[in-house]
C-alpha positions in Angstrom: 136.8 106.9 78.1 134.1 104.4 78.8 130.6 105.7 78.7 128.4 104.3 81.5 124.7 104.3 82.3 123.6 103.6 85.8 120.4 101.8 86.7 119.1 102.5 90.2 118.7 105.7 92.2 118.5 104.4 95.8 121.1 105.1 98.4 123.5 102.6 96.9 123.0 103.9 93.3 123.5 107.5 94.4 126.8 106.6 96.1 128.0 104.5 93.1 127.2 107.5 90.8 129.7 109.6 92.8 132.5 107.0 92.4 132.0 106.6 88.6 131.8 110.4 88.2 135.1 110.9 90.0 137.0 108.3 88.0 138.7 109.8 84.9 138.4 106.4 83.0 134.6 106.6 82.9 132.0 109.1 81.8 128.7 108.6 83.7 126.1 109.7 81.2 122.8 109.1 82.9 121.0 107.5 85.9 117.6 105.9 85.8 115.0 105.6 88.5 111.7 103.6 88.6 109.6 106.6 89.5 108.9 109.7 87.4 111.9 112.1 87.4 111.3 115.8 87.4 112.1 117.7 84.2 115.8 118.5 84.3 116.4 116.5 87.4 120.1 115.8 88.1 122.1 113.9 90.7 122.9 116.6 93.2 126.6 115.6 93.9 127.6 115.1 90.2 125.1 116.9 88.0 124.5 113.7 86.0 120.9 113.7 84.5 118.3 111.4 86.2 115.6 109.9 84.1 112.4 108.0 85.0 112.0 104.7 83.2 108.2 105.0 83.5 108.3 107.8 80.8 110.8 106.4 78.3 111.9 103.1 77.0 115.5 101.8 77.2 115.7 101.7 73.5 114.8 105.4 73.2 117.1 106.3 76.1 120.1 104.5 74.5 119.4 106.0 71.1 119.5 109.5 72.6 122.3 108.8 75.1 124.4 105.9 73.9 126.8 104.2 76.4 129.3 101.4 76.3 128.2 99.7 79.6 125.3 99.5 82.0 125.8 99.2 85.7 122.7 97.9 87.5 121.9 98.7 91.1 118.1 98.7 90.7 116.0 95.5 91.0 115.7 92.1 89.5 112.8 93.0 87.2 114.9 95.6 85.4 117.0 93.0 83.6 114.2 92.1 81.2 113.6 95.8 80.4 117.0 96.3 79.0 118.4 92.8 78.3 117.7 92.7 74.6 119.2 96.2 74.2 122.4 94.9 75.9 122.4 91.9 73.6 121.8 93.8 70.3 124.1 96.7 71.1 126.7 94.4 72.7 126.9 96.6 75.8 128.9 95.4 78.8 126.8 94.7 81.9 127.8 94.8 85.5 124.8 93.8 87.7 124.8 94.0 91.5 121.3 92.5 91.9 121.1 89.8 94.7 117.5 88.7 94.1 117.5 87.2 90.6 115.3 84.2 90.2 116.9 81.1 88.6 115.1 82.0 85.3 116.4 85.6 85.4 119.9 84.5 86.1 119.7 82.0 83.3 118.6 84.9 81.0 121.6 86.9 82.1 123.8 83.9 81.2 122.4 84.0 77.6 123.4 87.6 77.3 127.0 86.5 77.7 126.8 84.9 74.3 126.8 88.3 72.7 128.7 90.5 75.1 130.5 90.6 78.5 128.3 90.2 81.6 129.1 90.1 85.3 126.6 89.4 88.0 127.5 89.6 91.7 125.1 89.9 94.7 127.7 92.0 96.4 129.9 94.3 94.5 132.6 95.0 97.0 136.1 93.7 96.3 136.6 92.9 100.0 133.5 90.6 100.4 134.3 88.8 97.2 137.9 88.2 98.5 136.4 86.9 101.8 134.3 84.4 99.9 137.3 83.2 97.9 139.3 82.8 101.1 136.5 81.1 102.9 136.1 78.7 100.0 139.8 77.8 100.2 139.6 77.2 103.9 136.5 75.1 103.5 138.4 72.9 101.0 141.4 72.6 103.3 139.3 71.8 106.4 135.9 70.3 105.4 135.5 69.0 109.0 135.3 72.4 110.6 132.0 73.8 111.8 130.9 76.9 109.9 128.6 79.7 111.0 127.7 82.8 109.0 126.8 86.1 110.7 125.3 89.0 108.7 124.4 92.5 110.1 122.6 95.2 108.2 120.5 98.4 108.8 117.3 98.1 110.7 115.0 98.4 107.7 116.5 95.6 105.6 113.8 92.9 105.7 115.3 89.9 104.0 118.3 87.7 104.7 121.4 89.1 103.0 121.9 87.8 99.4 125.6 87.9 100.1 125.2 85.6 103.2 123.1 83.2 101.1 125.8 83.2 98.5 128.5 82.4 101.1 126.3 79.5 102.4 125.9 78.2 98.9 129.6 78.5 98.1 130.6 76.7 101.3 127.8 74.1 100.9 126.3 74.8 104.3 122.6 74.9 105.2 120.9 78.3 105.2 120.0 77.8 108.9 123.7 78.4 109.7 123.1 82.1 108.8 122.4 84.4 111.8 120.9 87.8 110.8 121.0 90.9 113.0 119.3 94.3 112.2 120.8 97.1 114.1 120.6 100.9 113.6 122.3 102.1 110.4 124.8 99.4 109.8 125.7 99.4 106.1 126.8 95.8 105.9 128.8 93.3 108.1 129.5 89.7 107.0 131.5 87.2 109.1 132.3 83.6 108.4 133.4 81.6 111.5 135.2 78.3 111.3 135.3 76.2 114.4 138.2 73.8 114.7 139.2 71.7 117.7 141.0 74.2 120.0 140.8 77.2 117.7 138.6 79.3 115.6 139.1 81.4 112.4 137.0 84.4 111.7 136.9 86.1 108.3 135.2 89.5 108.6 134.2 92.2 106.1 132.6 95.5 106.9 131.2 98.0 104.4 131.8 101.4 105.9 130.2 103.5 103.2 128.0 102.6 100.2 130.8 104.0 98.0 132.5 100.7 98.5 129.9 99.3 96.1 131.0 101.9 93.6 134.7 101.1 93.8 133.8 97.5 93.4 131.8 98.2 90.3 134.6 100.3 88.8 137.0 97.4 89.5 134.6 94.9 88.0 134.0 96.9 84.8 137.7 97.6 84.4 138.5 93.8 84.6 135.5 93.0 82.4 137.1 95.2 79.7 140.0 92.7 79.5 137.7 89.7 79.1 136.1 88.0 76.0 132.4 87.7 75.6 130.8 85.6 78.3 129.1 85.4 81.7 131.3 86.1 84.7 131.2 86.2 88.4 133.3 88.3 90.7 135.1 85.0 91.7 136.1 84.6 88.0 137.7 88.0 87.9 139.6 87.5 91.2 140.8 84.0 90.3 142.1 85.3 87.0 144.2 87.9 89.0 145.3 85.2 91.5 146.5 82.9 88.7 148.4 85.8 87.1 150.1 86.5 90.4 151.0 82.9 91.0 152.4 82.7 87.5 154.7 85.6 88.3 155.8 84.0 91.6 
């Protein structure tokens, strides 16, 4: 059984905790939050202890409650607070942070010299398959017009990091992204290819935030099969695609 520590206690983190807790391959040992946690605070749905990082260091936390892997759904600044512990203890890392600076992302790459690291701005299997399929279609038909539509809950202020990744992957300008903020939408991404006399739409909807948890479980399971290094979700999916093609 793989022991896991979860960074982040927002809506996504709480949903991810439920998925890991329900999976018999993993033991979710603790959850951290940025603000002070009450004495004896636990995640209501799982009973897993919740700890405030403003009252303890990552080193002390890992000494008292060792884990094999860290799953990060917190914020971009957290990486530097635990990165050296990941390196020295050779902990696996699955990070779902979408807002890393180039410097932070480069730092994450260096951790791959000592352990296994995966970073993805969106942790759902479906959206990463969409990106892979869109990349393939873009290669086949570079002449097609491309538009990207992303929809999220009303309170999300910034352009979706996943939409930005799609634009970067397809080498289209960011002004081809249209953003809508409506009600309580969890996440909708759509890539539209305009051909002469036809269109192709690739669509992904996140129905519940638990989709991020099933993606993180998948990513960590695949990371266990890898050697030390820095990986993206694309790397894991392509490894599976190549294996399937070899069987065919």
